[in-house]
N, C-alpha and C positions, 0 to 999 in steps of 0.2 A: 714467660713469666705472666704474660698479659692474660693468657687464657686459662689460669687455674684460679680456683676459688681462694679466698682469704684463709679458709682452714687449711688447705693444702699449703699455701705459702707459709704460714706459721709452722707448720709441721717441718717443711723443709728447711726453715731458719733454725728450728730447734735442733734438727739433726746437724746441721753445720756448725751450731754453738757446741754440742756435744762431741763432735770430731775435733774441734779447736781445744776443749779442755782436755780431751784425752792426749792430744799431741803435746800440749803444755806439760801434763802430768808426766808423760814419757821423758820430756826434757829435764824437768825438775828432778827426776829420780836420777837421772845420768850425772847432772852437774852434783847433786849431793853426794853421789857415790865417788866422784873425783875429789870433791872437797874434803869429804871425811877421809879418804886415803891420804891426802896431802897432810891435813892437820895431824892424823895420827904419826905419820912418818916425822913430821917436825917435832912432835912431842917426845918421839923415841919410843911410843908404843909399839910401833912397826920399826923393825931395823931397815933403813933405806938401802943398805948393802944387799940384803936378802930379798926384800919385797919391792925395791925402787920406790919412786914416787912419782906423780904427775909432773912436778917440776923438773925432774932429772930426765925423765922420758921426753919431755919437750925440749930440754937443752939437747939431748941425743938427736932428736929429730933435726934440730937446726944444724948441728954439726955434719951429720951424715947426708943431709940434703945439700949443703954447701960443697961438700967434695964430691957429690954425685953418686957416691957408693950406694945410697938407699934406694934410688930409682932404678939402678941395676939389678939389685936384689929383688925389688917388687916386679920389675918388667919380666924377669926370668920365671919368678914363681907365677906370674899372670899367664905368660904364654903357656907354661906347661899345664896350668889348670884348664885354660880355655881348650887347649889341644886335647886333653883327655876328657873334658866335658862333652865337646862336639863329637869326637870319635866314638865315645862310649854310648852316648844318645843315638847317633846315626846306626852304628853296628847293632845295638839293641833293638831298635826300631825295625831294622831290616830283617833280623833274626826273627821278631814277632810276626813280621808279615809271611815269612817263610813257614812258620809253624801254624799260623792261621790257614795258609793255603792248602797244607797237607796235613790233614787231621792224623792220618796214620803215623806220620813222623812225629807229630806233637804228642801222641800217646806213648811212643817209644822213648822220647827223650824226657818226658815228665819226671820220672824219679831222678834222673841225673840232673835236671834243673833244680829240684828240691835240695839236693846235696850241695850243688854249687851255691845255691843262695845261702844255705846254712854255713858254709865254709867261710871263716874269716878271710876275706881276699887279701888283707895286709900280710897274712901269713906266707902268701905266694912271693912277695916281694923279693926275699933273698934268692929265691930260685930264678926270678926274672932277672936279676941282676947278674947271675952267672950265665944264663942263656944270652942276654943281649949285650952285656958290658957294662962297665962302670960308667955311664954316660946320661945324657937327658933322655934319649929315648926309652931307656929303662923306667924313668920316673914317669914319663908320660903313659907308658903300657900299664905301670901299677895304677895310675889313676883311672885308665880306661877299665881295668879288671874290677874296681871298686864298684864301678857304676853300671856296666853293661848288663849284668844278669837282673839287676833291680829293674832297669829300663825294659828288658825283654819281658819280665813277668808282668810289669805294671801295664805295659801297651797291650800284651797279649790278652790280659784280663779285660781291659777295655774292648778289644776286638770281640771277644767272647760274650760280652755283656750287651752286644747290640741286639735289639729285638729281632727274633726270627721272622716275625711278619714282614717287617721292613725289607728283609732280604727275599723272602718268598714273593713279596710284590714286585720287587725288582726284576726277579727271575720270571714272573708272570708276563712282564712286559718285554721279555727277551734279552734282559741285560746279561752281559757275559760276566766272568768272575772278575776280570781286571776292572770293569765298570762298576761293579758291586764294591769293590775294594775302594775305589776312587770316590763314588758319589755316595756311598751309604756308610760303609764301615768307617772310613777315615774320618769324615766330618763328625760323626757320632761319637768318635773315640779321642777327639780334640782335648776334653777335660782330663782324660787319663794319660795322655802325651804330655799335657802341660804339668800334670802332677809329677810325672817322672822327672821333668826338667827340673822342678822344685827340689826334689829329692838329690837330683845328681849334682846340684850345686855344693852341698855339703860334702858328699861322697867324693867328688873329684878333689877338693882341698884336702880331704883326708888322705887320699891316694898320693897327692903330690908330696904332702908333709912326710909321709912314711918313706917315699923314695928319696927325698932330700935329707932325711935324717940319716940315711944309710950311705948315700953315694955322693950327694952334691957337694960342689965346692963354691956355689953361690945360690942365692935364693933365701926367702924368709925362713925356710926350714933349716938351712946351713946357719943362719944367724941365730937362731933359737938353740941348736945343738952347740955351736961354737961357743955363744956367749954363756951357756950354762957351764961349760967346761972352764972357762977362763974366769968365771964368776963375774961377767959383765952383764948383770941382770937387767940393766937399761936397755941393753939390745933385745933381751929375750921379751920384756914386757912390751916394748916398742913394736916388735915383730907380731905379737899377739894381737895387740890392737889394730895394727894395719890389716891383718888377716880377717879380723872381724868386720872392718870397714869394707874390705874387697867382697867378702861373702855377702854382706848386706846389700851392696850395690848390684852384684849379680843376681840376687833374689829379686831385687826391685825391677831389673830388666826382665826377669821371667815374668813377673807379676803384670808388668806392662804389656807384654807380649800376650798373656792371657786375657787381659782386658780387650786388647785389640781383636783377638779371634773371637771372643764372646760378642763383642759388638757386631763384627761382621757376620756370625752365626744368626744373631737375632734378626738382622736386616734381611738376610736370605729367607728367614722363616715369615 
């Protein structure tokens, strides 16, 4: 800070103040939403039995935390989501490497990838359950299928977007194809890979919820379905809010990963 001018310092301070104002506005909007929800429920404008209310959800949170059942459901859903997220990302990235490596195979499979990307992956969930069985593995596979094709296409697009001049220059210096992939293509495609990770956060949760809706005996998806069936809407709304928090935390983790890789990339440059 000692080496910057007064104008730069004032500009940075203004940016920091604006960031704090934005964060404060976000918090105010969230609190206002819950306050309005609670007030309308208390006034009878919204039926608490159908729409629940923040106070009822908080009471439900305390009760389910006390007996430990909530943590069990959260743990199961989080494990399934992370397993689907990691496996889908890894398999999609590996497949993108194979298609980048083999141009002929990429051209052959291109129309099939377009069809698979257009197909609603959740429609395959009942088939997966029949093939694999009524268990956690089918839920993880459903989560994998919702993200693997998107990952493949996103990462492959990043690979293909690498400037041909950089690849040609590496070849001129005698670089082999594995070296080009490792030192040219992969570093240049980090933004595409990170973007695929961000997309996969939401898709993995979608896949897990679909699987849990159909076969689970535990998990947040199970709580949502069972709660709606027995009209325990407090369970449903609590599960939805927890899902939102978990998705936000996973997205924050990916954003932190992006920041770390971007910083390292700039240092290398």
